[in-house]
C-alpha positions in Angstrom: -41.2 -40.8 11.2 -42.8 -43.4 13.5 -45.8 -45.5 12.4 -48.3 -44.9 15.1 -51.4 -47.0 15.8 -54.2 -47.5 18.3 -55.8 -50.7 19.5 -59.4 -50.8 20.6 -60.8 -53.7 22.7 -64.5 -54.2 22.2 -66.3 -53.5 25.5 -63.6 -51.2 26.7 -63.6 -47.4 26.1 -59.8 -47.1 26.4 -57.6 -47.1 23.3 -54.1 -48.5 23.5 -51.6 -46.2 21.8 -48.4 -47.5 20.2 -46.0 -44.7 19.1 -43.8 -46.7 16.7 -43.9 -49.9 14.7 -47.7 -49.8 14.4 -47.8 -51.3 11.0 -49.5 -54.7 10.5 -46.2 -56.5 9.9 -45.1 -55.6 13.5 -48.5 -55.5 15.3 -50.2 -58.7 14.1 -47.5 -61.2 15.0 -47.7 -59.9 18.6 -51.4 -59.3 18.9 -53.0 -62.3 17.1 -51.3 -65.0 19.2 -51.7 -63.0 22.4 -55.4 -62.6 21.9 -55.8 -66.3 21.0 -54.0 -67.3 24.2 -55.9 -64.8 26.3 -59.3 -66.0 25.0 -58.3 -69.7 25.5 -57.6 -69.1 29.2 -59.6 -66.0 30.2 -62.4 -65.7 27.6 -64.0 -62.4 26.8 -62.8 -59.9 29.5 -62.2 -56.5 27.8 -60.7 -54.8 30.9 -58.1 -57.5 31.6 -57.4 -58.0 27.9 -56.6 -54.3 27.4 -54.4 -54.2 30.5 -52.5 -57.4 29.7 -52.1 -56.6 26.0 -50.6 -53.2 26.8 -48.3 -54.9 29.3 -47.3 -57.5 26.7 -46.5 -54.8 24.1 -44.6 -52.7 26.5 -42.5 -55.6 27.8 -41.5 -56.4 24.2 -40.9 -52.8 23.4 -38.8 -52.3 26.5 -36.7 -55.4 25.7 -36.0 -54.0 22.2 -35.1 -50.6 23.6 -32.8 -52.2 26.2 -30.6 -53.4 23.4 -30.2 -49.9 22.1 -29.6 -48.5 25.6 -26.8 -51.1 26.2 -25.1 -50.1 23.0 -25.4 -46.4 23.9 -23.8 -47.1 27.4 -21.0 -49.1 25.8 -20.1 -46.1 23.6 -20.2 -43.7 26.6 -23.5 -42.0 25.7 -26.3 -41.3 28.2 -29.0 -43.9 28.0 -32.2 -42.6 29.4 -34.9 -45.0 30.6 -37.8 -45.9 28.4 -40.7 -43.7 29.5 -42.6 -43.3 26.3 -43.8 -45.2 23.3 -47.1 -46.5 24.7 -50.2 -44.9 26.2 -53.9 -45.0 26.8 -56.5 -42.6 25.4 -60.2 -42.4 24.8 -60.2 -40.7 21.3 -58.7 -41.8 18.0 -55.6 -39.8 17.3 -55.4 -37.9 14.0 -51.8 -38.9 13.4 -52.1 -42.6 13.5 -51.7 -44.8 10.4 -53.4 -48.0 11.6 -56.3 -48.7 14.0 -56.9 -52.2 15.2 -60.1 -53.5 16.8 -60.2 -56.7 18.9 -63.8 -58.1 19.0 -65.4 -59.9 21.8 -65.0 -63.1 19.7 -61.3 -62.5 19.5 -61.0 -61.5 15.9 -58.7 -58.6 15.0 -59.9 -56.0 12.5 -57.2 -54.0 10.7 -58.0 -50.5 9.6 -55.8 -48.0 7.6 -56.3 -44.5 8.8 -56.2 -41.3 6.7 -57.1 -38.0 8.1 -58.3 -39.5 11.3 -60.8 -41.7 9.6 -60.4 -45.5 9.8 -61.0 -47.6 6.7 -61.3 -51.4 7.1 -58.7 -53.5 5.4 -59.4 -57.0 6.8 -60.6 -59.0 9.7 -58.7 -62.0 11.0 -60.5 -64.6 13.1 -59.3 -66.0 16.4 -56.4 -68.4 15.7 -55.4 -66.9 12.4 -51.7 -67.6 11.6 -49.9 -64.2 11.9 -47.8 -64.8 8.9 -50.9 -65.4 6.8 -52.5 -62.3 8.1 -49.4 -60.2 7.3 -49.3 -61.6 3.7 -53.0 -60.8 3.2 -52.5 -57.2 4.4 -49.6 -56.7 2.1 -51.6 -58.2 -0.8 -54.5 -55.8 0.0 -52.2 -52.8 0.1 -50.6 -53.7 -3.2 -54.1 -53.8 -4.8 -54.9 -50.2 -3.6 
């Protein structure tokens, strides 16, 4: 089963939905550097941050999916276009496993979700090394 997640940008009512690979080891290496770069050049702009972050995640996901599609085509199988995997919503889904919050200051809060209720695991400040963040989340999950 896919590891689903949602990402909330402070100051924006929309929640970005990621259907698979929503665990911190996959999300933080993409989100932390993107948010740092965005804040450096654009500052605090929740509408543009949400739109550009979704585009960034979709571009990466589409590139990964294209590798699978190419393999399918080479073996003579039908390779449908990528039309799912990402979305926008205004409520927290009950089937997600992680919920991320990007603050106006650019920090990223990681929450584990059980039964639709987020529980804070950690907060990583703007500029945190993604590898260090992933190690910290793994350490925290081992303690539980």
